[in-house]
N, C-alpha and C positions, 0 to 999 in steps of 0.2 A: 425467576430473577437471576440475573447474572452480574458479575462484577469484573473490573479491570484494575490492576494494580502493578506498580514498578515490579520488576522480576525479583529483586531482592526482599520485597516487602509485602509478599502475598497474605494476608492477615483477615481474619473474619471480625467484622466489626460487632456482631451478634450472632447468636446460634442460628445456623442456616441448615436448610433440608439437605438431601442427599444431592452432591454433585453428579453431573451426567455427562460432563466433558470439560474440555478446556482447549485454549489454543495460544499461539504465540504470535507476536507482530514485530516485524523488522523492516528497516528501509535504509536505503542510501548505503550499500554494503560492498559493492564489487570493486574492491581496491585494485588498482592497476599499478605496475611496477615502473612505467615512464611517465604517466600523467596523474598527478594528485595535488592535493593542497598541503594541510600541514601535517599530514601523516606521512611519514617517510619509510614505513614498512607495512606489512600485513599484520603486525602483531595485535593492532586493536581488533581488526575483523575476525581473526583467529580466536582471540580470548572471548569475544562474545559468542562465538560459534561454541565455544567449549561450555561456557555458562548456559547456553540454550540446551545443550544436550544434557547437562546434568539436571536442569529444571525439568526437561521433558521427562526424564527417568524418574524424577521426584513426583511429578504428577501422576504418570501411568495412565493418563486418558486423553492425551492431546490429539484432536481430531484433525487440525489443520493448521498450516502456518500463514499469515497474512504478510504479503510483501508488497510495500507501498511504492516499489520501484527505486530506480537507479541502481539496476542489478549488476550492470558492467560498464564500470566507467573504463574510457572517458566517451565512448561512442556507441555502445551497444553490442550487439551480435549481428553478423551479416547473414546468418543462416542457422539451420537446425543442426548442422555439423561443426559450427564454429568452435575452435578449440577452447575459447572462454567459457562455454560450459563446463569443461572440466577445471580449467585453472582458477576460475573464481568462484565456482559453486560446488561442483561435486568433489573436488580436491579439498575444500575448506570445511564444508559442512558434512559431517558423517553421514554414513547410511541410514542410521536410525532417524536422523533429522529429516531425512528426504523419504522416509517411509510413510509419510502423510501427503496429501496433495498441498503445493505451495499455491495458494491463491493469490493472483498477481495482476498488477497494473503496470503501464509503461510510465517511467520517469523520462524527463526530458534527456538525459544523456543517453537512455536507451534508444532514442530514436535516430540519431545521427546517420548511422550507416545501416539501418534496418530497412529493408524493401519496403515494408508495410507503411512508411510515411509517405510514400510517393505513390500509393495505391489505393484505390476505393475498395479493393475486394479484400476482406478481412484476412482471408486465408493466406495472404502473400507475408503476413507479419512473421518474422523469424521467431518470436516468442508466442504465437498463437497456438494453443493446443486445446481442442474440445474433448479430449478423451481425460476423464477424471481419474481413470484408473492407470493411465501412463505417467508414472512417476518418474520417468527419466527426464522430464521437462517441467516447467511450471503448469499449473491448470489455468487457463486464460482462453476461454471459448470465443472471445470478441474483445474488442476494446473496451466496450461497456457490457456489462453482464450481471446476472444475479443467479444465485444457486439457494434452494430452499433445504434446510435441515429440520424438518417436521419433529424428528425424534428430539431435538434440541430446542424446539419451539423459536427458532432463529433462521432468518434470512440474511444472506450476505449478498450485497449489492457493490459492485466494483465500477468506478467511474474514470474515464480518462478526461481530465481536465486541464491538459497541457496548455491550453490557451492562456491560463493564468499564471504562466511563469513569472510574469511581472507584476503580480498581484501585490507585491510588497510596495510597489509605489502609489501611493493614495492619490496622487495628482491625476492619474489616468482614469478615464471613464470606461464603461463598458466597452464601447466601440473602438478604443485605442488599445485594448489588450490584445497582444499576439504572441505567437510562439517563436521568441527570437532565436531559438535553437534551429530554426529552418535552415539559418544561413549556413549550417554545417551539413546540410543534406543535398542530396543529388538533384533536388528539385524544389528551390526555395518557394518560388510562387504557389505551386500546387500543395506543397506542404502546409501553407498558411490556411488554405482552403479547407483542406483534408481534417486539420486539426481543429479548425473553426466548427466544422460540422460534427466533429465527435464530441466537442463539449455540449453542442445543442442536444446531441443523442444522449448525453449524458444526463441532463436535466430532465429531458422528458422521462428516460428510463426510471430515474428516481422518483419523480412526480407519479408515474403509474404504480410503481412498486408499494409507494407509500400508502396508496389507496386500495390495492389489490391484496396485498400479503394477508396471509392467514396466520402468519406467525407474530407473536407477542414482541418478540426483539429482532431489531435489525442492527447488523453490522455493517457499516458503509465505509468504504476508503477510496481515496485518491492519492495521487502523489504530493498533494499541497495540503498545508495547514489550513484551518478556517479563517485565520487573519488575512488569507489571500482573496477572500471573497467580498471584499467590501461593496463591489459593485454588483453583486447579485445577493441583495439582503433576503430575498425571497428564500435561497436555497439555505442560509443560514437558519433563517426562521423556520423552515420545515425541519431541519436537523433539530430543531428545538421542541418540537411538537410533543405536548405532554402525555397524549395518548398512546405514543409509542415509547417503548425503551430503546432509544437510538445511541449507539456510541459509535463515533467517527474516528478514523485515524488517517492521517497524512504525514507526509516526510518533508524532503526537499531542504528544510533548514537542519543542519547537522547536529541536533541535539535531541534528547528524548525527555519530553516534559508534558505537563498539562497546564503549565502557567504563561507560556507566550502566546497561547492561541485565543481566538475569539470565542467567547462563551457561547454555549448551545444549551445552557440550563433551561429546564432541569436534567436535561441529558448531558452526556460526558463526552469529550474528544480529546485527543492526545496528538502531539507531534511526535513521531516515532523515526527521526532522520538520524539518529546517531548510532549507524550500523558499523562505522569503521572504514567506510569505504573511500572518502574523499577528505574531509577534514573534521576537526573537532570546534564547533561554534560555541560551546558551552561545557560544563563540567559534567553534565548529565548524559551520559553515553550508554547505549545497550539496547535492551528490546522490552516488550511489554508482555504481561501475562494476563489472560482474560480465562475467568472461569464461569461456568454455567451451572446453573441449579435447577431441581425439577420444579420449583415452584413458579417458574416462568419469569 
């Protein structure tokens, strides 16, 4: 069994068996001095980073950090040596927070100048890194990927669902969803086809892992909250399957809550977009803590 709770309220509802690990979840955090919403300094991002560090020290068993994207406002990074890796990540999040893998996906802003958005070759992505031991960057072996943690009875599944950037608009059907931020890339038409294909790959991967995983628990994440997927009800239905303990995390909306999302009951899901990078869309900002217990 495992639980997720708001960072300041990690409590046991009843006696639990031994905890075998924990993790943190963060999204929409890469604040930029020149381009931002209603946040006019890095103070919010920095304050959240400080709280994350304190919580990581308190827990003592954080295995990884889940990053739901929009890591580098406003346009992503152009390469592995882009100085924003320092200014927006390494210089903000202390070394201890970067001492575990950051399991990541692309957000819409991350794609603008990233060469991977114009290429069918996954290795061209500036954030792609298949070496889980290379902590100098995020762990993201592809745009859609999975990683098993048998020691935690857990499988992590990461999905690129940027096709659904306009999923807030309930008047659109599936065929009219598109990645509007392609207009900011060097290849607007190719971008649309590539992002469309990645969404198809995402659903295929999740469907396969749902059937094949040997782990009792699944942690699934993309950049978008569940209420953006009204045109793909089967995806939300699969997230709700009772025979699996599935917890889903998305971001994009700049708040951290479990009340604005579409239900995946009896399973759980969160919007974790309150990382302090662009704006505050609500009063609940910050990160989420997950705890994993030995009873599965």
